[in-house]
C-alpha positions as CSV (number, residue, x, y, z in Angstrom):
1,X,-0.4,18.2,0.5
2,X,-3.2,18.1,3.0
3,X,-2.9,15.2,5.3
4,X,-5.6,12.5,5.6
5,X,-6.6,10.5,8.7
6,X,-6.1,6.7,8.9
7,X,-9.4,5.2,10.0
8,X,-10.4,6.3,13.5
9,X,-6.8,6.7,14.6
10,X,-5.0,10.0,15.3
11,X,-2.5,9.1,12.5
12,X,-2.3,11.7,9.7
13,X,-0.7,10.7,6.5
14,X,0.0,12.7,3.2
15,X,-1.9,11.2,0.3
16,X,1.2,9.9,-1.4
17,X,3.4,7.5,0.5
18,X,6.4,5.4,-0.3
19,X,6.2,1.7,-0.8
20,X,9.6,0.4,0.3
21,X,9.7,-3.1,-1.2
22,X,11.5,-1.9,-4.4
23,X,14.6,-0.6,-2.6
24,X,17.6,-2.1,-4.4
25,X,20.2,-1.4,-1.7
26,X,20.7,0.4,1.6
27,X,22.3,3.5,0.0
28,X,19.4,4.0,-2.4
29,X,16.9,3.4,0.5
30,X,18.5,6.1,2.6
31,X,18.4,8.5,-0.4
32,X,14.8,7.8,-1.2
33,X,13.5,8.1,2.4
34,X,15.3,11.3,3.0
35,X,14.0,12.8,-0.4
36,X,10.5,11.7,0.4
37,X,10.6,13.2,3.9
38,X,12.0,16.5,2.5
39,X,9.0,16.6,0.0
40,X,6.5,16.1,2.8
41,X,5.9,12.4,2.4
42,X,5.5,10.7,5.8
43,X,4.0,7.3,5.2
44,X,6.4,4.4,4.6
45,X,5.3,0.8,4.1
46,X,7.5,-2.3,4.5
47,X,7.2,-5.9,5.6
48,X,9.2,-8.3,7.6
49,X,9.2,-10.6,4.6
50,X,11.0,-8.2,2.2
51,X,14.5,-9.4,2.1
52,X,13.8,-11.4,5.2
53,X,13.9,-8.3,7.4
54,X,16.6,-6.5,5.4
55,X,14.0,-4.0,4.1
56,X,12.9,-3.1,7.6
57,X,16.5,-2.7,8.7
58,X,17.2,-0.3,5.8
59,X,14.1,1.8,6.6
60,X,15.1,2.0,10.3
61,X,18.5,3.2,9.4
62,X,17.2,5.7,6.9
63,X,14.8,7.2,9.5
64,X,17.5,7.7,12.2
65,X,17.1,11.3,13.6
66,X,13.7,11.7,11.8
67,X,11.7,8.9,13.1
68,X,9.1,11.3,14.6
69,X,8.4,12.7,11.1
70,X,7.3,9.3,9.8
71,X,4.3,7.0,10.0
72,X,5.9,3.5,9.7
73,X,3.8,0.6,8.5
74,X,5.1,-3.0,8.4
75,X,3.4,-6.4,8.0
76,X,3.5,-9.8,9.6
77,X,2.2,-13.4,8.9
78,X,4.6,-15.0,6.5
79,X,7.1,-17.1,8.3
80,X,10.7,-17.5,7.1
81,X,14.1,-18.6,8.4
82,X,16.8,-16.0,7.8
83,X,19.2,-17.3,5.1
84,X,16.8,-20.0,3.8
85,X,14.7,-19.6,0.7
86,X,10.9,-19.5,0.7
87,X,8.3,-18.8,3.4
88,X,5.1,-20.2,4.7
89,X,1.9,-18.7,5.9
90,X,1.4,-19.1,9.6
91,X,-0.1,-16.1,11.5
92,X,-0.6,-17.7,14.9
93,X,-1.0,-15.5,18.0
94,X,2.5,-16.5,19.3
95,X,4.2,-15.9,16.0
96,X,2.7,-12.4,15.6
97,X,3.8,-11.4,19.2
98,X,7.3,-12.7,18.6
99,X,7.6,-11.2,15.0
100,X,6.5,-7.8,16.2
101,X,9.5,-7.7,18.6
102,X,11.8,-8.7,15.7
103,X,10.4,-5.9,13.5
104,X,10.8,-3.3,16.3
105,X,14.4,-4.3,16.7
106,X,15.1,-4.1,12.9
107,X,13.3,-0.8,12.5
108,X,15.2,0.5,15.6
109,X,12.0,2.0,17.1
110,X,10.0,1.8,20.3
111,X,6.7,1.5,18.3
112,X,5.2,0.6,15.0
113,X,2.6,3.1,13.8
114,X,0.7,0.6,11.7
115,X,1.0,-3.2,12.0
116,X,-0.7,-5.2,9.3
117,X,-1.6,-8.8,8.6
118,X,0.3,-9.7,5.4
119,X,-2.5,-11.6,3.7
120,X,-5.2,-13.8,5.3
121,X,-7.9,-16.3,4.6
122,X,-11.1,-17.3,6.3
123,X,-9.4,-20.5,7.5
124,X,-6.9,-18.5,9.7
125,X,-7.4,-18.4,13.4
126,X,-8.9,-14.9,13.1
127,X,-9.9,-14.5,16.7
128,X,-6.4,-15.3,17.9
129,X,-4.9,-13.0,15.3
130,X,-7.1,-10.1,16.5
131,X,-6.2,-10.9,20.1
132,X,-2.5,-10.6,19.3
133,X,-2.9,-7.2,17.5
134,X,-5.0,-6.0,20.4
135,X,-2.4,-7.0,22.9
136,X,0.4,-5.4,21.0
137,X,-1.6,-2.2,20.9
138,X,-2.4,-2.4,24.7
139,X,1.4,-2.8,25.4
140,X,2.1,0.2,23.2
141,X,4.2,-1.7,20.7
142,X,1.9,-0.6,17.9
143,X,-0.4,2.4,17.5
144,X,-2.9,0.8,15.2
145,X,-3.4,-2.3,13.1
146,X,-4.8,-3.3,9.8
147,X,-4.8,-6.1,7.1
148,X,-3.3,-6.3,3.7
149,X,-5.8,-8.3,1.7
150,X,-7.6,-8.6,-1.7
151,X,-10.2,-11.1,-0.4
152,X,-13.6,-9.4,0.1
153,X,-14.9,-12.1,2.4
154,X,-11.7,-11.7,4.6
155,X,-12.2,-8.0,4.6
156,X,-15.8,-8.4,5.7
157,X,-14.8,-10.7,8.5
158,X,-12.2,-8.3,10.0
159,X,-14.4,-5.3,9.6
160,X,-17.1,-7.1,11.5
161,X,-15.0,-8.6,14.3
162,X,-12.0,-6.2,14.9
163,X,-10.9,-2.7,15.2
164,X,-8.7,-2.6,12.0
165,X,-7.9,1.0,11.0
166,X,-6.8,0.2,7.5
167,X,-7.0,-2.1,4.5
168,X,-4.2,-2.3,2.1
169,X,-5.3,-3.4,-1.3
170,X,-4.1,-3.1,-4.9
171,X,-6.3,-0.4,-6.5
172,X,-6.0,1.9,-9.5
173,X,-7.0,2.5,-13.1
174,X,-6.0,-1.1,-14.2
175,X,-7.3,-2.8,-11.1
176,X,-10.8,-1.6,-10.2
177,X,-11.8,-4.8,-8.3
178,X,-12.2,-3.1,-4.9
179,X,-14.9,-0.8,-6.3
180,X,-17.6,-3.5,-6.5
181,X,-17.5,-4.9,-3.0
182,X,-14.8,-3.3,-0.9
183,X,-14.5,0.4,-1.0
184,X,-17.9,1.4,0.2
185,X,-17.8,-1.4,2.8
186,X,-14.7,-0.2,4.5
187,X,-15.6,3.5,4.1
188,X,-18.9,2.9,6.0
189,X,-16.9,1.1,8.7
190,X,-14.4,4.1,9.0
191,X,-11.6,1.9,7.7
192,X,-9.0,3.6,5.4
193,X,-7.7,2.1,2.3
194,X,-4.0,2.1,1.4
195,X,-3.8,1.7,-2.3
196,X,-0.8,-0.2,-3.4
197,X,0.3,-0.6,-7.1
198,X,-1.5,2.6,-8.4
199,X,1.0,2.8,-11.3
200,X,0.4,-0.8,-12.5
201,X,4.0,-2.0,-12.4
202,X,5.0,1.0,-14.5
203,X,2.3,0.9,-17.2
204,X,0.9,4.2,-15.9
205,X,4.2,6.3,-15.8
206,X,5.5,8.6,-18.5
207,X,7.8,5.9,-19.9
208,X,5.4,3.0,-19.7
209,X,6.5,-0.6,-20.0
210,X,7.9,-2.1,-23.2
211,X,8.4,-5.7,-22.2
212,X,5.3,-7.2,-23.7
213,X,3.6,-8.0,-20.4
214,X,0.0,-7.8,-19.4
215,X,-1.6,-6.7,-16.2
216,X,-4.4,-8.6,-14.6
217,X,-7.1,-9.1,-17.2
218,X,-5.5,-6.7,-19.7
219,X,-3.3,-8.6,-22.0
220,X,-0.1,-7.4,-23.6
221,X,-1.9,-6.5,-26.9
222,X,-4.6,-4.4,-25.2
223,X,-2.4,-2.3,-23.0
224,X,-0.5,-0.2,-25.5
225,X,-3.6,1.1,-27.1
226,X,-5.3,1.7,-23.8
227,X,-2.2,3.6,-22.6
228,X,-2.5,5.9,-25.6
229,X,-6.1,6.7,-24.8
230,X,-5.4,7.3,-21.1
231,X,-2.5,9.5,-22.1
232,X,-4.8,11.6,-24.3
233,X,-7.3,11.9,-21.5
234,X,-4.6,12.9,-19.0
235,X,-3.3,15.6,-21.3
236,X,0.1,14.1,-22.2
237,X,2.5,11.3,-21.1
238,X,3.8,13.5,-18.4
239,X,0.4,13.7,-16.9
240,X,-0.4,10.0,-16.9
241,X,1.0,9.4,-13.5
242,X,-1.0,12.2,-12.1
243,X,-4.2,10.9,-13.6
244,X,-3.4,7.4,-12.1
245,X,-2.8,8.8,-8.6
246,X,-5.8,11.0,-8.7
247,X,-8.0,8.1,-9.7
248,X,-6.7,5.9,-6.8
249,X,-7.2,8.6,-4.3
250,X,-10.6,9.8,-5.5
251,X,-12.8,7.4,-3.6
252,X,-13.3,8.8,0.1
253,X,-12.2,5.5,1.5
254,X,-8.7,5.9,0.2
255,X,-6.3,7.7,2.5
256,X,-2.9,7.1,0.8
257,X,-1.6,5.6,-2.4
258,X,1.9,4.0,-2.2
259,X,3.7,3.7,-5.5
260,X,7.0,2.0,-5.2
261,X,10.3,3.5,-6.3
262,X,13.6,1.9,-6.8
263,X,15.5,5.1,-7.9
264,X,15.7,8.8,-7.2
265,X,14.5,9.5,-10.7
266,X,11.3,7.4,-10.3
267,X,10.5,9.0,-7.0
268,X,11.1,12.6,-8.3
269,X,8.8,11.9,-11.2
270,X,6.0,10.6,-8.9
271,X,6.3,13.5,-6.5
272,X,6.4,16.0,-9.3
273,X,3.3,14.6,-10.8
274,X,1.2,14.7,-7.7
275,X,-1.9,16.9,-7.7
276,X,-4.7,17.0,-5.1
277,X,-7.2,18.0,-7.8
278,X,-10.3,15.7,-7.7
279,X,-11.3,14.0,-10.8
280,X,-14.0,15.8,-12.8
281,X,-17.3,14.3,-13.7
282,X,-16.4,14.2,-17.4
283,X,-13.1,12.5,-16.6
284,X,-14.8,9.8,-14.6
285,X,-17.3,9.3,-17.3
286,X,-14.6,8.8,-20.0
287,X,-12.7,6.4,-17.7
288,X,-15.8,4.3,-17.2
289,X,-15.9,3.8,-20.9
290,X,-12.2,3.1,-21.3
291,X,-11.6,0.7,-18.4
292,X,-12.9,-2.7,-17.6
293,X,-15.2,-3.1,-14.6
294,X,-13.4,-5.9,-12.8
295,X,-14.4,-8.3,-10.0
296,X,-12.7,-10.6,-7.6
297,X,-13.3,-14.1,-8.9
298,X,-10.7,-16.4,-7.5
299,X,-9.7,-14.5,-4.4
300,X,-12.7,-14.6,-2.0
């Protein structure tokens, strides 16, 4: 796999990373991280909110002795009290600075490669948030910073006012919302996209889902038929994940896609399905016919 650059940074990541939120336990976390590293994967994404810090701790333990091989990304902004249910949104300057030190301790590292705001609205103290990230970078606690957001107006504001290197956003065959307003915007600003959810909660894997759920504006009655059509276009069920990843990574703004895995079997299937072949024009044309052109309506 040829590495891709994150924004204007010197960070190089392989196109398929590992979303760590789905880790079920520490033993599995260690197995998956080691397997990913052995396969050449080097981008690992977590957040302080996942398991109230437990996920960061598992990732830190799994990377012992191999930290230099990994690009570690985590997130901040959701406040919680360990042991108490729930959380609240509160990305103040002081909280971000304090939370960064907590994440460094749990990850057992001297620096975080990519520190991301875990959400955000236009009502946030954006200047203070940017100041906190800049200070952390100046101190060497973080190498770069970005935001995780699906709000086009928030993305525009940070692209205009800050030096964010990345934007994490859900993007894939079944969620094309970033295409209308976001992808070209961030590409022009040299901001790299981290595409989360490229496999649409399992709908775009070889097994698919059978629980009768929908996905965004695709209802449960539409998805089985659409999946059959996408499978035919992909060349078989075993190629559907490959098509999904190729689509998420096809736009030049996207640096890395991060499907989650909760088992060794899932990760192996994802890694074996990876192909760096770009989509052909005829494939894109057929996908344009099959898929809905979506737009952000509520999240602005």
